[in-house]
C-alpha positions in Angstrom: -74.7 -31.8 -2.3 -74.3 -33.2 1.2 -71.8 -35.7 0.0 -69.6 -33.0 -1.6 -69.8 -30.9 1.7 -68.5 -34.0 3.7 -65.6 -34.5 1.2 -64.6 -30.9 1.5 -64.9 -31.1 5.3 -62.6 -34.1 5.4 -60.1 -32.4 3.0 -59.9 -29.4 5.2 -59.4 -31.4 8.4 -56.7 -33.6 6.8 -55.0 -30.5 5.4 -54.9 -28.9 8.9 -53.5 -32.1 10.4 -50.9 -32.4 7.6 -49.7 -28.8 8.0 -49.4 -29.2 11.8 -47.5 -32.4 11.3 -45.1 -30.9 8.8 -44.6 -27.8 11.0 -43.8 -30.1 13.9 -41.4 -32.1 11.9 -39.6 -28.9 10.7 -39.4 -27.6 14.3 -38.1 -31.0 15.5 -35.4 -30.9 12.8 -34.4 -27.2 13.8 -34.2 -27.9 17.5 -32.3 -31.1 16.9 -29.4 -29.0 15.6 -26.5 -28.6 18.1 -25.5 -25.2 19.3 -21.9 -24.3 18.4 -19.7 -21.2 19.3 -18.8 -19.0 16.3 -15.0 -19.1 15.7 -12.8 -16.1 15.2 -12.2 -15.7 11.5 -10.7 -12.2 11.5 -7.2 -12.1 9.8 -7.8 -15.5 8.1 -8.1 -16.2 4.4 -11.4 -17.4 2.8 -9.8 -20.9 2.3 -8.9 -21.2 6.0 -12.2 -19.8 7.1 -14.2 -22.3 5.0 -12.1 -25.1 6.5 -12.7 -23.9 10.0 -16.4 -23.3 9.6 -17.1 -26.6 7.8 -15.8 -28.6 10.7 -18.5 -26.9 12.8 -21.2 -27.2 10.2 -21.3 -23.5 9.6 -21.3 -21.6 6.3 -19.4 -18.6 4.9 -20.9 -15.8 2.9 -18.9 -12.8 1.5 -20.7 -9.7 2.6 -18.3 -7.2 0.8 -14.8 -5.7 0.6 -13.2 -2.7 2.3 -9.8 -1.2 2.3 -7.6 -1.9 5.3 -3.9 -1.0 5.4 -3.3 -3.3 8.5 -4.8 -6.5 7.0 -3.4 -7.9 3.7 -5.7 -8.2 0.8 -7.9 -11.4 0.7 -8.0 -11.7 4.5 -11.1 -11.3 6.6 -11.6 -7.9 8.3 -14.9 -8.6 10.2 -17.6 -11.0 10.6 -21.2 -11.4 11.7 -22.2 -13.1 14.0 -19.2 -12.0 16.2 -16.7 -14.5 17.5 -17.9 -16.2 20.6 -21.6 -16.0 19.8 -23.6 -19.2 20.2 -25.6 -20.3 17.1 -27.2 -23.4 15.7 -25.5 -25.6 13.3 -26.0 -24.5 9.6 -25.8 -20.7 10.5 -24.3 -18.5 7.8 -21.4 -16.2 8.9 -21.1 -13.1 6.8 -17.6 -11.8 6.3 -16.0 -8.6 5.0 -12.7 -9.2 3.0 -9.8 -6.8 3.0 -8.9 -5.1 -0.3 -5.5 -4.1 1.3 -4.3 -0.6 1.7 -5.8 2.1 -0.6 -3.4 3.4 -3.1 -3.2 6.7 -5.0 -1.0 8.0 -7.7 1.7 10.5 -6.6 1.1 13.9 -8.2 4.0 16.1 -9.5 5.1 18.9 -7.2 8.4 19.5 -8.9 8.6 23.3 -9.6 6.0 24.1 -6.8 6.6 26.0 -3.6 6.6 24.0 -0.4 3.1 25.3 0.6 1.7 24.6 -2.8 3.2 21.1 -2.8 1.7 20.4 0.6 -1.7 21.3 -0.6 -1.4 19.3 -3.8 -0.4 16.2 -1.8 -3.1 16.6 0.8 -5.7 16.8 -2.0 -4.5 13.3 -3.1 -4.5 11.9 0.4 -0.8 12.1 0.9 1.4 14.0 3.3 4.6 16.0 3.0 7.5 14.2 4.4 11.2 15.1 4.8 12.5 18.4 3.4 16.1 18.9 2.4 17.7 21.8 0.6 20.2 22.0 -2.2 21.5 24.7 -4.6 19.9 24.8 -8.1 20.5 26.7 -11.1 17.3 25.5 -12.7 14.8 26.3 -9.9 14.4 29.5 -8.0 14.8 29.6 -4.2 12.0 27.9 -2.3 10.9 25.7 -5.2 10.8 21.9 -5.2 13.8 20.4 -7.3 13.0 16.7 -6.7 10.5 14.4 -5.0 10.5 10.9 -3.8 8.5 8.9 -4.7 8.6 10.3 -8.3 5.4 11.4 -10.0 2.7 9.0 -11.3 3.9 6.1 -9.1 1.2 4.2 -7.0 1.7 4.9 -3.4 -0.3 3.9 -0.2 -2.8 6.6 0.8 -1.6 8.5 3.8 2.0 8.0 2.7 4.7 10.7 2.9 6.4 12.3 -0.1 9.9 13.7 0.6 11.1 16.7 -1.3 14.3 18.6 -2.0 13.9 22.4 -2.0 16.0 24.8 -3.9 18.4 27.2 -2.2 18.6 29.1 -5.4 21.8 29.8 -7.3 25.1 28.9 -5.8 27.1 31.7 -4.3 29.7 33.2 -6.8 32.7 32.1 -4.9 31.4 28.5 -4.9 31.0 25.6 -7.3 27.8 23.7 -7.7 28.3 19.9 -7.6 26.4 17.9 -10.2 24.8 14.5 -9.9 27.5 12.0 -11.0 25.6 8.8 -10.2 25.6 6.5 -13.1 27.9 8.6 -15.1 31.5 7.6 -16.1 34.6 8.6 -14.3 35.8 10.4 -17.5 32.7 12.8 -17.4 33.5 13.6 -13.8 37.2 14.2 -14.6 36.2 16.5 -17.4 34.0 18.5 -15.2 36.7 18.8 -12.5 39.3 20.0 -15.0 36.9 22.7 -16.2 36.4 24.1 -12.7 39.8 23.3 -11.3 38.3 20.8 -8.7 40.2 17.7 -7.4 38.7 14.2 -8.0 39.5 11.5 -5.6 38.4 7.9 -6.4 37.9 6.6 -2.8 37.0 3.0 -3.6 35.2 0.5 -5.7 31.7 -1.1 -5.2 30.2 -4.3 -6.9 27.0 -3.1 -8.4 25.5 -5.3 -11.1 22.9 -2.5 -12.1 25.6 -0.2 -13.4 28.3 -0.6 -16.0 31.9 -1.0 -14.9 33.6 2.2 -13.9 30.3 4.0 -13.4 30.0 6.2 -10.5 28.0 4.6 -7.6 28.4 7.2 -4.8 29.8 10.8 -4.4 30.8 13.1 -1.5 29.6 15.8 -1.2 26.2 15.0 -2.7 24.8 16.7 -5.7 23.4 20.2 -5.2 26.1 21.0 -2.7 28.3 24.0 -3.0 32.0 23.7 -2.6 35.0 25.9 -2.6 36.8 26.4 -6.0 39.8 24.5 -4.5 37.5 21.8 -3.0 37.5 18.0 -3.8 34.9 15.5 -4.7 35.2 11.9 -3.7 33.9 9.1 -5.8 33.0 5.5 -5.5 33.3 3.5 -8.7 31.4 0.3 -9.7 33.7 -2.7 -10.2 33.1 -6.1 -11.9 32.3 -9.0 -9.6 35.2 -11.2 -8.8 
């Protein structure tokens, strides 16, 4: 029995010395690591951050993502520890990656009043932008005729949607100018003949997106009201030379 007790006592003593020796070894290794200054990784890509940190014996860990319209997607927004902090080699730097600017889908506001359009846009995180007015036989006065960007297009949150608001029906002594863009000169001439309006072909423009002799530009713009003796100037697409 005495022999067993002696063996147990020696085992406990050796275990204590072993633990103390191991702990001293770990402390020596930790304290042996050099101190380095944390680099500024904000605005850098993960690849660049890994390269920079590896030269300083530091590690990178992704802590999450967040929307940021000022920093492109994939770039680092923030980090911890902060740049300039003094740490031991082997320290892990946690970084947050930009997901880019948050986007939303543009709602349809055509046919709405200006006030209603503003409320609809605000609900989706958008703002009402520039407002212009044109005559319309399809929409009552004060209603939205058109919008830019068009509905259902993805658009940065906080962006502005421009609208065209109806002035109502054109006065009886005026002629409503239609949108000739993309239409043929023949269609414009037929309309002009019907209403007794003069058509003037001002010039030609090279435009590969439109067929030859299609209308590229017009003055006055569509939705304008002109006298019955007025004139519409047109620019026509021409083949590339």
